[in-house]
All heavy atoms as an XYZ file, in Angstrom:
1024
protein
N      93.102     28.354      7.475
C      92.307     27.713      6.561
C      91.787     26.564      7.196
O      92.441     25.718      7.951
C      93.185     27.243      5.288
C      92.523     26.546      4.271
S      93.497     25.984      2.940
C      94.490     27.473      2.579
N      90.513     26.294      6.918
C      89.834     25.083      7.576
C      90.397     23.815      6.872
O      90.276     23.669      5.780
C      88.308     25.210      7.521
C      87.585     24.056      8.290
C      86.144     24.249      8.339
O      85.745     25.316      8.737
O      85.490     23.301      7.952
N      90.781     22.842      7.691
C      91.183     21.624      7.156
C      90.109     20.860      6.611
O      88.968     20.912      7.036
C      91.913     20.876      8.316
C      91.100     21.377      9.496
C      90.816     22.785      9.209
N      90.346     19.958      5.619
C      89.309     19.112      4.940
C      88.950     18.041      5.980
O      89.802     17.654      6.806
C      89.891     18.627      3.738
C      91.465     18.545      4.058
C      91.613     19.785      4.936
N      87.786     17.452      5.828
C      87.487     16.153      6.600
C      88.192     15.020      6.040
O      88.205     14.910      4.788
C      85.931     16.028      6.545
C      85.523     14.790      7.307
C      83.995     14.776      7.395
O      83.247     15.661      7.842
N      83.422     13.676      6.961
N      88.903     14.346      6.856
C      89.569     13.098      6.345
C      88.937     11.879      7.102
O      88.739     11.866      8.212
C      91.031     13.165      6.695
C      91.816     14.427      6.130
C      93.203     14.450      6.732
C      91.759     14.564      4.619
N      88.716     10.836      6.296
C      88.154      9.603      6.859
C      88.821      8.378      6.371
O      89.220      8.323      5.157
C      86.627      9.388      6.425
S      85.549     10.905      6.954
N      88.990      7.440      7.208
C      89.588      6.133      7.010
C      89.107      5.090      7.894
O      89.174      5.304      9.120
C      91.140      6.084      6.928
N      88.481      4.069      7.448
C      87.736      3.113      8.281
C      86.684      3.894      9.257
O      86.014      4.699      8.811
C      88.716      2.359      9.097
C      89.692      1.613      8.136
O      89.243      1.020      7.235
O      90.866      1.588      8.470
N      86.785      3.753     10.511
C      85.886      4.391     11.457
C      86.471      5.703     11.999
O      85.931      6.435     12.787
C      85.524      3.422     12.569
C      86.693      3.239     13.680
C      87.728      2.303     13.340
O      87.790      1.782     12.244
O      88.701      2.312     14.180
N      87.661      6.057     11.616
C      88.400      7.208     12.023
C      88.032      8.402     11.147
O      88.227      8.290      9.969
C      89.821      6.969     12.093
C      90.801      8.054     12.612
C      90.493      8.409     14.167
C      92.254      7.744     12.512
N      87.498      9.517     11.811
C      87.237     10.671     11.241
C      87.960     11.814     11.747
O      87.987     12.036     12.979
C      85.730     10.860     11.176
C      85.306     12.156     10.425
S      83.577     12.548     10.585
C      82.721     11.028      9.930
N      88.617     12.658     10.954
C      89.294     13.976     11.343
C      88.485     15.106     10.806
O      88.237     15.069      9.566
C      90.765     13.857     10.831
C      91.625     12.803     11.118
C      93.018     13.021     10.614
C      91.759     12.673     12.654
N      88.047     15.996     11.588
C      87.388     17.164     11.160
C      88.016     18.456     11.821
O      88.858     18.280     12.656
C      85.890     17.089     11.619
O      85.807     17.063     13.088
C      85.195     15.879     11.159
N      87.578     19.479     11.297
C      88.016     20.791     11.948
C      87.469     20.782     13.333
O      86.307     20.548     13.575
C      87.522     21.957     11.046
N      88.275     21.264     14.271
C      87.797     21.341     15.610
C      86.913     22.498     15.817
O      86.837     23.406     15.002
C      89.115     21.611     16.495
C      90.001     22.307     15.504
C      89.694     21.680     14.187
N      86.124     22.457     16.955
C      85.178     23.574     17.341
C      85.484     24.037     18.675
O      86.228     23.174     19.369
C      83.721     23.214     17.277
O      83.380     22.270     18.305
C      83.345     22.520     15.884
N      85.119     25.090     19.126
C      85.295     25.554     20.497
C      84.680     24.553     21.474
O      85.230     24.364     22.504
C      84.853     26.954     20.701
C      84.896     27.440     22.184
C      85.525     27.958     19.860
N      83.548     23.908     21.039
C      82.965     22.959     21.897
C      83.847     21.720     22.204
O      83.554     20.907     23.133
C      81.639     22.472     21.319
C      80.565     23.576     21.232
O      80.657     24.562     22.099
O      79.673     23.568     20.396
N      84.889     21.522     21.416
C      85.863     20.424     21.690
C      86.885     20.624     22.901
O      87.605     19.765     23.199
C      86.774     20.221     20.343
C      85.890     19.632     19.205
O      84.876     18.871     19.501
O      86.188     19.987     18.135
N      86.753     21.805     23.507
C      87.796     22.244     24.538
C      87.823     21.240     25.624
O      88.863     20.847     26.038
C      87.479     23.686     25.036
N      86.589     20.863     26.118
C      86.681     19.912     27.261
C      87.319     18.639     26.960
O      88.073     17.986     27.729
C      85.300     19.707     27.859
N      86.997     18.094     25.789
C      87.678     16.766     25.199
C      89.226     16.978     25.071
O      89.908     16.087     25.433
C      87.086     16.372     23.969
C      85.683     15.794     24.094
O      85.319     15.332     25.240
O      84.976     15.814     23.117
N      89.545     18.154     24.668
C      90.948     18.314     24.523
C      91.742     18.481     25.896
O      92.839     17.997     25.971
C      91.239     19.710     23.634
C      91.071     19.487     22.162
C      90.118     18.880     21.601
C      91.927     19.921     21.148
N      90.337     18.809     20.268
C      91.491     19.438     19.935
C      93.103     20.676     21.183
C      92.083     19.773     18.745
C      93.815     20.868     20.004
C      93.158     20.432     18.706
N      91.056     19.019     26.835
C      91.655     18.999     28.154
C      91.730     17.598     28.737
O      92.737     17.219     29.235
C      90.815     19.888     29.155
C      91.192     19.698     30.597
C      90.871     21.394     28.758
N      90.722     16.821     28.532
C      90.693     15.404     29.074
C      91.789     14.655     28.322
O      92.440     13.738     28.914
C      89.408     14.670     28.744
N      92.129     14.941     27.001
C      93.085     14.178     26.233
C      94.506     14.568     26.666
O      95.468     13.878     26.466
C      92.954     14.366     24.751
N      94.689     15.785     27.302
C      96.008     16.232     27.517
C      96.359     16.093     29.055
O      96.433     17.030     29.788
C      96.142     17.723     27.155
C      95.995     17.923     25.654
C      95.910     19.415     25.200
O      96.995     20.160     25.423
N      94.838     19.791     24.644
N      96.360     14.797     29.399
C      96.700     14.456     30.751
C      98.114     14.613     31.145
O      98.945     15.185     30.365
C      96.243     12.961     30.997
C      97.115     11.978     30.199
O      97.718     12.354     29.258
O      97.157     10.858     30.594
N      98.561     14.113     32.311
C      99.869     14.332     32.770
C     100.991     13.606     31.860
O     102.044     14.206     31.665
C     100.079     13.900     34.206
C      99.315     14.635     35.235
O      99.129     15.833     34.882
O      99.067     14.133     36.275
N     100.644     12.517     31.317
C     101.639     11.827     30.374
C     101.811     12.756     29.079
O     102.791     12.919     28.670
C     100.937     10.508     29.954
C     101.976      9.722     29.169
C     101.551      8.268     28.794
O     100.589      7.700     29.390
O     102.031      7.843     27.749
N     100.655     13.221     28.560
C     100.861     14.081     27.420
C     101.634     15.357     27.810
O     102.461     15.742     27.064
C      99.368     14.566     27.019
S      99.346     15.449     25.441
N     101.394     16.003     28.983
C     102.086     17.151     29.360
C     103.558     16.734     29.441
O     104.494     17.476     29.085
C     101.525     17.607     30.699
N     103.932     15.538     29.925
C     105.344     15.187     30.039
C     105.992     15.052     28.681
O     107.143     15.643     28.644
C     105.459     13.765     30.723
C     106.751     13.152     30.720
N     107.787     13.626     31.569
C     107.192     12.214     29.898
C     108.786     12.863     31.194
N     108.514     11.977     30.247
N     105.391     14.493     27.654
C     106.038     14.356     26.319
C     106.132     15.610     25.704
O     107.123     15.896     24.883
C     105.215     13.371     25.603
C     105.242     11.915     26.069
C     104.050     11.197     26.315
C     106.390     11.147     26.522
N     104.374      9.939     26.831
C     105.869      9.953     27.067
C     107.726     11.431     26.541
C     106.619      8.954     27.428
C     108.587     10.334     27.056
C     108.048      9.247     27.588
N     105.177     16.613     26.035
C     105.343     17.963     25.320
C     106.142     18.913     26.151
O     106.188     20.053     25.744
C     103.940     18.458     25.005
C     103.254     17.783     23.696
C     102.396     16.681     23.915
C     103.555     18.318     22.513
C     101.910     16.217     22.733
C     103.139     17.823     21.374
C     102.225     16.654     21.454
N     106.578     18.493     27.395
C     107.201     19.335     28.193
C     106.370     20.637     28.667
O     106.868     21.744     28.785
C     108.623     19.915     27.658
C     109.526     18.820     27.474
O     109.706     17.882     28.301
O     110.403     18.701     26.468
N     105.132     20.262     28.925
C     104.207     21.379     29.472
C     104.193     21.238     31.033
O     104.561     20.165     31.622
C     102.826     21.187     29.052
C     102.614     21.192     27.527
C     103.249     21.859     26.686
C     101.601     20.588     26.776
N     102.848     21.716     25.311
C     101.789     20.909     25.422
C     100.469     19.712     27.090
C     100.901     20.477     24.367
C      99.575     19.295     26.149
C      99.894     19.646     24.749
N     103.882     22.295     31.649
C     103.971     22.279     33.109
C     102.720     21.255     33.710
O     102.824     20.960     34.788
C     103.640     23.693     33.534
C     103.087     24.401     32.341
C     103.607     23.568     31.112
N     101.714     21.062     32.926
C     100.631     20.217     33.442
C      99.378     20.395     32.449
O      99.535     21.003     31.289
N      98.296     19.702     32.860
C      97.153     19.792     31.967
C      96.638     21.147     31.756
O      96.512     21.958     32.822
C      96.051     18.976     32.631
C      94.789     18.850     31.899
C      93.827     18.014     32.661
N      94.336     16.671     32.789
C      93.520     15.584     32.495
N      92.359     15.681     32.093
N      94.129     14.449     32.631
N      96.421     21.701     30.578
C      95.851     23.063     30.371
C      94.354     23.210     30.961
O      93.650     22.191     30.824
C      95.831     23.207     28.859
C      95.679     21.831     28.261
C      96.465     20.915     29.354
N      94.044     24.335     31.405
C      92.663     24.522     31.796
C      91.742     24.674     30.590
O      92.260     24.938     29.400
C      92.731     25.877     32.472
C      93.924     26.582     32.072
C      94.934     25.547     31.675
N      90.467     24.449     30.763
C      89.330     24.458     29.598
C      89.544     25.759     28.894
O      89.520     25.700     27.632
C      88.083     24.122     30.127
C      87.047     24.378     29.026
C      87.920     22.599     30.666
N      89.681     26.868     29.605
C      89.655     28.194     28.964
C      90.845     28.378     28.035
O      90.768     28.924     26.908
C      89.584     29.206     29.938
C      89.256     30.653     29.338
C      87.925     30.621     28.455
O      87.039     30.009     28.840
O      88.038     31.154     27.377
N      92.014     27.690     28.441
C      93.110     27.887     27.536
C      92.982     27.033     26.224
O      93.345     27.567     25.088
C      94.465     27.303     28.216
C      95.721     27.446     27.326
C      96.948     27.150     27.997
N      98.154     27.256     27.256
C      98.441     27.035     25.924
N      97.491     26.707     25.199
N      99.671     27.186     25.451
N      92.272     25.959     26.327
C      91.847     25.077     25.146
C      90.950     25.849     24.397
O      91.029     25.856     23.134
C      91.480     23.713     25.496
S      92.802     22.628     26.117
N      89.985     26.458     24.922
C      89.066     27.222     24.113
C      89.711     28.336     23.479
O      89.378     28.636     22.324
C      87.891     27.789     25.137
C      86.850     26.923     25.464
C      85.706     27.614     26.146
N      84.856     26.664     26.956
C      84.779     26.501     28.169
N      85.540     27.305     29.006
N      84.002     25.674     28.815
N      90.675     29.060     24.108
C      91.396     30.234     23.458
C      92.167     29.596     22.318
O      92.186     30.301     21.213
C      92.217     30.764     24.441
C      91.504     31.627     25.542
O      90.336     31.923     25.305
O      92.148     32.017     26.435
N      92.824     28.520     22.485
C      93.633     27.860     21.317
C      92.769     27.542     20.181
O      93.023     27.768     19.026
C      94.481     26.709     21.844
C      95.051     26.002     20.752
N      96.226     26.583     20.076
C      94.834     24.770     20.120
C      96.601     25.599     19.139
N      95.834     24.691     19.241
N      91.567     26.782     20.496
C      90.731     26.457     19.399
C      90.099     27.606     18.694
O      89.943     27.656     17.413
C      89.545     25.549     19.974
C      90.146     24.243     20.347
C      88.992     23.484     21.298
C      90.658     23.373     19.210
N      89.765     28.723     19.493
C      89.273     29.926     18.766
C      90.333     30.556     17.908
O      90.062     30.977     16.803
C      88.904     31.052     19.913
C      87.567     30.840     20.407
C      87.216     32.060     21.390
N      86.188     31.685     22.309
C      86.402     31.347     23.598
N      87.575     31.482     24.166
N      85.391     31.066     24.360
N      91.536     30.465     18.412
C      92.695     30.957     17.602
C      92.814     30.235     16.244
O      93.005     30.787     15.246
C      94.045     30.906     18.370
C      95.170     31.367     17.762
C      95.497     32.695     17.668
C      96.160     30.557     17.092
C      96.616     33.221     17.062
C      97.261     30.985     16.478
C      97.501     32.338     16.451
O      98.653     32.751     15.856
N      92.732     28.823     16.371
C      93.028     28.056     15.127
C      91.790     28.141     14.189
O      91.959     28.072     12.968
C      93.558     26.712     15.433
C      94.797     26.590     16.139
C      92.495     25.797     16.038
N      90.640     28.285     14.668
C      89.383     28.410     13.974
C      89.278     29.629     13.182
O      88.845     29.682     12.051
C      88.212     28.200     14.949
C      88.177     26.707     15.363
C      86.888     28.469     14.110
C      87.195     26.493     16.481
N      89.827     30.763     13.820
C      89.768     32.032     13.070
C      90.888     32.151     12.131
O      91.070     33.356     11.587
C      89.712     33.257     14.112
O      90.857     33.043     15.017
C      88.394     33.149     14.997
N      91.627     31.156     11.845
C      92.676     31.284     10.753
C      93.791     32.175     10.987
O      94.050     32.977     10.187
C      91.914     31.493      9.421
C      92.812     31.080      8.197
O      93.669     30.056      8.302
O      92.583     31.528      7.109
N      94.157     32.288     12.230
C      95.295     33.171     12.534
C      96.640     32.771     12.041
O      97.594     33.527     11.927
C      95.468     33.421     14.090
C      94.325     34.353     14.565
O      94.232     35.441     14.081
N      93.543     33.835     15.484
N      96.703     31.485     11.673
C      97.965     30.932     10.962
C      97.610     30.300      9.747
O      97.217     29.125      9.620
C      98.587     29.846     11.987
C      99.164     30.525     13.210
C      99.858     29.337     14.149
O     100.689     28.717     13.642
O      99.360     29.291     15.249
N      97.648     31.003      8.587
C      97.145     30.501      7.307
C      97.973     29.153      6.893
O      97.406     28.464      6.067
C      97.285     31.642      6.333
C      98.293     32.582      7.058
C      98.214     32.356      8.566
N      99.156     28.971      7.301
C      99.860     27.830      7.056
C      99.905     26.703      8.032
O     100.757     26.008      8.293
C     101.408     28.111      6.725
C     101.594     28.915      5.443
O     100.760     28.681      4.539
O     102.461     29.678      5.295
N      98.803     26.697      8.839
C      98.525     25.818      9.896
C      97.110     25.098      9.875
O      96.185     25.756      9.461
C      98.634     26.561     11.248
O      98.481     25.660     12.226
N      97.118     23.806     10.075
C      95.847     23.064      9.985
C      95.824     22.264     11.212
O      96.724     21.705     11.751
C      95.851     22.145      8.732
C      96.089     22.674      7.417
C      97.323     23.023      6.944
C      94.924     23.176      6.766
C      97.442     23.612      5.732
C      95.175     23.802      5.508
C      96.328     24.107      4.943
N      94.554     22.263     11.851
C      94.352     21.548     13.129
C      93.084     20.716     12.949
O      92.029     21.199     12.416
C      94.144     22.536     14.303
O      95.321     23.360     14.374
C      93.930     21.775     15.569
N      93.229     19.401     13.323
C      92.156     18.502     13.209
C      91.839     18.015     14.582
O      92.672     17.862     15.477
C      92.478     17.215     12.286
C      92.516     17.532     10.898
C      91.548     17.236      9.924
C      93.666     17.919     10.097
N      91.937     17.419      8.706
C      93.255     17.824      8.740
C      94.959     18.257     10.446
C      94.074     18.206      7.771
C      95.796     18.584      9.329
C      95.233     18.545      8.131
N      90.558     17.648     14.724
C      90.073     16.839     15.961
C      89.601     15.545     15.398
O      88.950     15.589     14.407
C      89.050     17.540     16.617
N      89.904     14.486     16.076
C      89.319     13.201     15.677
C      88.256     13.022     16.656
O      88.137     13.583     17.826
C      90.342     12.029     15.799
O      90.586     11.723     17.135
N      87.299     12.339     16.301
C      86.053     12.059     17.235
C      86.346     10.898     18.107
O      85.367     10.254     18.450
C      84.865     12.033     16.365
C      84.644     13.227     15.453
C      84.468     14.530     16.411
N      84.686     15.764     15.692
C      84.994     16.841     16.190
N      85.094     16.918     17.575
N      85.158     17.958     15.536
N      87.540     10.728     18.566
C      87.882      9.608     19.385
C      87.995      9.959     20.858
O      87.786      9.011     21.707
C      89.174      8.957     18.905
O      90.084      9.899     18.491
C      88.877      7.893     17.924
N      88.486     11.135     21.360
C      89.041     12.282     20.803
C      90.620     12.230     20.711
O      91.127     11.577     21.629
C      88.695     13.454     21.594
C      88.561     12.804     23.072
C      88.179     11.359     22.771
N      91.079     12.903     19.815
C      92.665     13.195     19.706
C      92.723     14.535     19.016
O      91.776     15.118     18.500
C      93.148     12.084     18.766
N      94.042     15.085     18.960
C      94.149     16.271     18.214
C      95.397     16.169     17.442
O      96.394     15.599     17.800
N      95.457     16.823     16.275
C      96.590     16.892     15.347
C      96.746     18.161     14.869
O      95.829     19.000     14.589
C      96.337     16.017     14.106
C      96.469     14.413     14.385
C      94.991     13.999     14.558
C      97.233     13.880     13.316
N      98.035     18.731     14.703
C      98.386     20.026     14.141
C      99.383     19.708     13.093
O     100.426     18.936     13.221
C      99.093     20.863     15.260
C      98.099     21.335     16.216
O      97.125     21.950     15.779
O      98.400     21.377     17.426
N      99.209     20.428     11.932
C     100.187     20.388     10.811
C     100.443     21.827     10.512
O      99.521     22.556     10.220
C      99.601     19.607      9.610
C     100.474     19.674      8.281
C     101.731     18.944      8.465
C      99.669     19.212      7.173
N     101.690     22.341     10.655
C     101.974     23.687     10.428
C     103.434     23.917     10.092
O     104.277     23.110     10.375
C     101.616     24.569     11.722
C     102.370     24.210     12.839
C     101.932     25.080     14.024
C     102.089     24.599     15.392
N     101.405     25.210     16.456
N     103.751     25.112      9.463
C     105.052     25.472      9.135
C     105.721     25.975     10.367
O     105.268     26.855     11.034
C     105.053     26.478      7.947
C     106.534     27.034      7.782
C     104.423     26.009      6.661
N     106.806     25.281     10.684
C     107.683     25.665     11.826
C     109.055     25.826     11.410
O     109.789     24.926     10.940
C     107.515     24.560     12.941
C     108.131     25.065     14.204
O     108.415     26.196     14.434
O     108.344     24.077     15.154
N     109.612     27.107     11.445
C     110.973     27.381     11.126
C     111.154     26.992      9.518
O     112.177     26.351      9.159
C     111.988     26.668     11.898
C     112.106     27.285     13.238
O     111.804     28.400     13.378
O     112.357     26.506     14.244
N     110.103     27.255      8.624
C     110.192     26.884      7.296
C     109.990     25.443      6.906
O     110.096     25.099      5.787
N     109.691     24.574      7.933
C     109.463     23.116      7.630
C     108.112     22.733      8.130
O     107.554     23.126      9.245
C     110.581     22.361      8.407
C     110.314     20.879      8.240
C     111.926     22.739      8.027
N     107.362     21.916      7.317
C     106.105     21.345      7.835
C     106.227     20.463      8.970
O     107.155     19.492      8.813
C     105.349     20.670      6.597
C     104.720     21.801      5.726
C     105.311     22.197      4.449
C     103.430     22.380      5.780
N     104.453     23.207      3.947
C     103.383     23.192      4.666
C     102.493     22.330      6.766
C     102.226     24.047      4.551
C     101.367     23.030      6.476
C     101.181     24.030      5.505
N     105.656     20.542     10.069
C     105.784     19.782     11.249
C     104.447     19.391     11.691
O     103.477     20.084     11.606
C     106.412     20.707     12.265
C     106.770     19.794     13.555
O     105.790     19.702     14.388
N     107.874     19.293     13.608
N     104.311     18.082     12.185
C     103.025     17.589     12.603
C     103.311     17.050     14.055
O     104.274     16.634     14.445
C     102.604     16.367     11.745
C     103.581     15.315     11.881
C     101.298     15.974     12.079
N     102.179     17.387     14.833
C     102.260     16.973     16.202
C     100.825     16.385     16.589
O      99.831     16.634     15.843
C     102.490     17.973     17.100
O     101.598     19.096     17.054
N     100.815     15.506     17.648
C      99.517     15.004     17.858
C      99.475     14.539     19.303
O     100.482     14.400     20.048
C      99.282     13.650     17.004
O     100.192     12.614     17.299
N      98.223     14.381     19.871
C      97.917     13.680     21.216
C      96.658     12.875     21.049
O      95.885     13.136     20.240
C      97.862     14.730     22.237
C      96.830     15.801     22.023
C      95.512     15.654     22.509
C      97.224     16.988     21.508
C      94.554     16.613     22.392
C      96.095     18.094     21.327
C      94.817     17.786     21.714
N      96.621     11.910     21.891
C      95.375     10.911     21.888
C      94.896     10.860     23.348
O      95.649     10.691     24.313
C      95.797      9.511     21.399
C      94.729      8.645     21.496
C      96.335      9.714     20.036
N      93.633     10.931     23.521
C      92.926     10.796     24.859
C      93.502      9.452     25.474
O      93.581      8.391     24.748
C      91.480     10.749     24.565
C      90.674     10.838     25.955
N      90.576      9.784     26.725
C      89.988     11.784     26.426
C      89.817     10.172     27.855
N      89.475     11.417     27.642
N      93.810      9.516     26.764
C      94.306      8.275     27.539
C      93.412      7.043     27.260
O      93.857      5.862     27.159
C      94.244      8.632     28.940
C      94.323     10.212     29.037
C      93.633     10.567     27.654
N      92.089      7.211     27.239
C      91.263      6.041     26.955
C      91.327      5.413     25.594
O      90.918      4.298     25.456
C      89.737      6.404     27.354
C      89.465      6.670     28.809
C      87.949      7.090     29.021
O      87.290      7.504     28.053
N      87.639      7.124     30.265
N      91.938      6.110     24.692
C      91.953      5.668     23.323
C      93.438      5.285     22.867
O      93.647      4.907     21.813
C      91.503      6.638     22.340
C      89.915      6.934     22.613
N      88.944      6.056     22.254
C      89.307      7.913     23.306
C      87.711      6.443     22.626
N      88.046      7.676     23.360
N      94.338      5.375     23.822
C      95.730      5.098     23.509
C      95.893      3.563     23.241
O      95.186      2.784     23.797
C      96.668      5.569     24.624
C      96.762      7.130     24.654
C      97.702      7.606     25.721
N      97.438      9.097     25.792
C      97.621      9.820     26.885
N      97.922      9.223     28.006
N      97.440     11.113     26.794
N      96.907      3.214     22.498
C      97.276      1.823     22.236
C      96.352      1.271     21.121
O      96.529      0.083     20.872
N      95.610      2.140     20.455
C      94.762      1.574     19.359
C      95.284      2.120     18.008
O      94.505      2.038     16.984
C      93.342      1.987     19.633
C      92.830      1.243     20.911
C      91.395      1.680     21.391
N      90.475      2.153     20.373
C      89.431      2.820     20.641
N      89.133      3.160     21.784
N      88.632      3.272     19.582
N      96.407      2.611     17.948
C      97.013      3.112     16.699
C      96.234      4.296     16.118
O      96.381      4.503     14.814
C      97.201      1.982     15.712
C      97.940      0.787     16.201
N      99.379      0.882     16.488
C      97.443     -0.415     16.683
C      99.697     -0.381     17.012
N      98.588     -1.089     17.035
N      95.632      5.121     16.904
C      94.754      6.219     16.365
C      95.750      7.218     15.859
O      95.607      7.716     14.745
C      93.822      6.708     17.468
C      92.723      5.734     17.709
C      93.307      8.034     17.043
C      91.898      6.031     18.928
N      96.804      7.566     16.640
C      97.734      8.627     16.188
C      98.443      8.232     14.869
O      98.456      9.097     13.964
C      98.748      8.915     17.321
N      98.859      7.040     14.750
C      99.561      6.488     13.575
C      98.680      6.629     12.389
O      98.950      7.129     11.343
C      99.925      5.042     13.767
C     100.702      4.550     12.472
C     101.140      3.108     12.441
N      99.806      2.287     12.730
C      98.931      1.923     11.880
N      98.948      2.329     10.666
N      97.951      1.186     12.236
N      97.444      6.134     12.543
C      96.371      6.232     11.452
C      96.032      7.619     11.053
O      95.950      7.950      9.868
C      95.218      5.404     11.811
C      95.516      3.954     11.906
C      94.413      2.961     12.458
N      93.093      3.378     12.218
C      92.107      3.392     13.220
N      92.399      2.981     14.483
N      90.845      3.774     12.936
N      95.829      8.458     12.038
C      95.560      9.807     11.696
C      96.757     10.630     11.072
O      96.392     11.336     10.167
C      95.175     10.555     13.015
N      97.887     10.292     11.561
C      98.990     10.984     10.948
C      99.189     10.494      9.496
O      99.528     11.327      8.619
C     100.294     10.531     11.703
C     100.499     11.334     13.089
C     101.544     10.709     13.942
C     100.576     12.854     12.842
N      98.950      9.243      9.247
C      98.950      8.694      7.824
C      98.001      9.545      6.926
O      98.376      9.944      5.798
C      98.691      7.267      7.770
C      99.834      6.344      8.246
C      99.382      4.871      8.262
O      98.281      4.501      8.027
O     100.386      4.070      8.536
N      96.802      9.731      7.443
C      95.760     10.550      6.691
C      96.254     11.883      6.430
O      96.071     12.244      5.258
C      94.453     10.441      7.482
C      93.767      8.962      7.431
S      92.451      8.827      8.783
C      91.354     10.174      8.459
N      96.676     12.524      7.451
C      97.143     13.960      7.282
C      98.281     14.122      6.398
O      98.323     15.014      5.586
C      97.420     14.523      8.732
C      98.127     15.900      8.627
C      96.099     14.706      9.504
N      99.254     13.250      6.555
C     100.365     13.279      5.689
C     100.112     13.012      4.207
O     100.605     13.612      3.377
C     101.545     12.407      6.163
C     102.074     13.037      7.622
C     102.719     12.323      5.239
C     103.030     12.180      8.366
N      99.385     11.986      4.024
C      98.830     11.648      2.577
C      98.267     12.767      2.031
O      98.507     13.215      0.803
C      98.006     10.365      2.702
O      98.629      9.245      3.214
C      97.440     10.146      1.288
N      97.301     13.395      2.760
C      96.551     14.704      2.256
C      97.622     15.772      1.983
O      97.431     16.468      0.920
C      95.537     15.116      3.353
C      94.934     16.457      2.944
C      93.985     16.628      1.973
C      95.388     17.733      3.390
N      93.776     18.121      1.968
C      94.628     18.684      2.841
C      96.288     18.097      4.383
C      94.737     20.085      3.111
C      96.483     19.494      4.710
C      95.713     20.385      4.066
N      98.445     16.032      2.895
C      99.423     17.179      2.756
C     100.336     16.935      1.544
O     100.550     17.875      0.759
C     100.285     17.294      4.044
N     100.765     15.716      1.362
C     101.620     15.466      0.098
C     100.902     15.534     -1.229
O     101.427     16.124     -2.039
C     102.331     14.077      0.308
C     103.290     13.934      1.403
C     103.706     12.489      1.637
C     104.549     14.763      1.412
N      99.731     14.957     -1.158
C      98.984     14.920     -2.500
C      98.162     16.109     -2.742
O      98.087     16.553     -3.889
C      97.986     13.719     -2.381
N      97.533     16.737     -1.830
C      96.530     17.811     -2.097
C      97.212     19.260     -1.821
O      96.507     20.180     -2.335
C      95.425     17.628     -1.349
C      94.678     16.322     -1.510
C      94.168     16.218     -3.042
O      93.718     17.181     -3.530
O      94.077     15.171     -3.430
N      98.154     19.298     -0.967
C      98.574     20.714     -0.508
C     100.051     21.007     -1.036
O     100.578     22.039     -0.792
C      98.552     20.782      0.981
C      98.483     22.197      1.508
N      97.459     23.128      1.088
C      99.278     22.847      2.265
C      97.700     24.254      1.660
N      98.877     24.184      2.390
N     100.585     20.130     -1.716
C     101.948     20.380     -2.356
C     103.022     20.327     -1.247
O     104.160     20.767     -1.683
N     102.765     19.796     -0.169
C     103.907     19.697      0.853
C     104.861     18.604      0.288
O     104.536     17.522     -0.100
C     103.290     19.299      2.218
C     104.430     18.950      3.228
C     102.398     20.396      2.675
N     106.142     18.905      0.428
C     107.241     17.899     -0.254
C     107.601     17.029      1.017
O     108.062     15.766      0.673
C     108.478     18.777     -0.630
C     107.961     19.518     -1.981
C     109.187     20.281     -2.554
O     110.276     19.959     -2.303
O     108.924     21.127     -3.432
N     107.716     17.513      2.246
C     108.089     16.607      3.342
C     107.485     16.985      4.664
O     107.043     18.272      4.720
C     109.605     16.573      3.437
O     110.066     17.835      3.843
N     107.371     16.222      5.592
C     106.796     16.563      6.893
C     107.696     16.011      7.898
O     108.150     14.827      7.756
C     105.401     15.980      7.072
C     104.815     16.154      8.392
C     104.395     16.463      5.931
N     107.875     16.755      8.925
C     108.705     16.289     10.095
C     107.960     16.291     11.450
O     106.792     16.691     11.367
C     109.921     17.192     10.252
O     109.573     18.501     10.762
N     108.537     15.730     12.507
C     107.881     15.810     13.821
C     108.971     15.771     14.755
O     110.170     15.440     14.457
C     106.837     14.557     13.970
O     106.128     14.788     15.263
C     107.662     13.255     14.132
N     108.664     16.092     15.970
C     109.705     16.158     17.099
C     109.050     15.251     18.150
O     107.961     15.482     18.545
C     109.907     17.491     17.626
C     110.762     18.359     16.744
C     111.047     19.632     17.294
N     109.865     20.566     17.281
C     109.741     21.407     16.374
N     110.617     21.787     15.487
N     108.479     22.214     16.485
N     109.734     14.202     18.594
C     109.203     13.229     19.471
C     110.279     13.107     20.641
O     111.431     13.047     20.422
C     108.987     11.928     18.910
C     108.569     10.820     19.858
C     108.027     11.978     17.720
N     109.791     13.108     21.793
C     110.602     12.969     22.922
C     111.266     11.535     22.846
O     110.724     10.528     22.568
C     109.686     12.957     24.328
C     110.542     13.129     25.486
N     111.276     12.164     26.101
C     110.721     14.172     26.318
C     111.850     12.581     27.104
N     111.500     13.777     27.358
N     112.520     11.434     23.137
C     113.448     10.244     22.991
C     112.872      9.110     23.822
O     112.945      8.034     23.251
C     114.905     10.511     23.301
N     112.252      9.273     24.917
C     111.749      8.188     25.755
C     110.328      7.804     25.444
O     109.758      6.838     25.954
C     111.829      8.561     27.177
C     113.356      8.819     27.649
O     114.141      8.065     27.094
O     113.509      9.613     28.529
N     109.705      8.526     24.461
C     108.277      8.280     24.145
C     108.272      7.145     23.027
O     108.150      7.358     21.889
C     107.540      9.493     23.601
C     106.184      9.302     23.351
O     105.555      8.218     23.403
N     105.518     10.453     23.245
N     108.373      5.930     23.474
C     108.519      4.740     22.586
C     107.239      4.604     21.738
O     107.344      4.204     20.588
C     108.772      3.488     23.376
C     110.040      3.549     24.205
C     110.247      2.141     24.997
C     111.182      3.639     23.251
N     106.063      4.900     22.267
C     104.764      4.684     21.480
C     104.808      5.604     20.242
O     104.348      5.282     19.138
C     103.557      4.996     22.430
N     105.310      6.834     20.460
C     105.442      7.736     19.257
C     106.582      7.408     18.386
O     106.530      7.698     17.154
C     105.553      9.218     19.796
O     104.279      9.639     20.338
């Protein structure tokens, strides 16, 4: 299901497009890979494949947003629990983009989608998150 557009101040969250793949690669640097326990930055084609997958609604209980900063957010059912994850482009870190975007997504999920609670998993050493 395509997520709704969410806006607050100058921050806008929209459904991602395949054209966002290069920005998603740039945002998923070595620091991001470390926190998510990935082997490294994904190649552009992997991000294109992932974006094609979420755009074609292969997971009906999953919503993916792209911010035009750029950043990425996922809200999906994982083991029966709504879980949210995010990453922010290195040039935009330290500006509370993830916190503000997460507030927007969680507010929408609680009010408009009937979600009762949302969880996240954060690496213990990731103080910013």
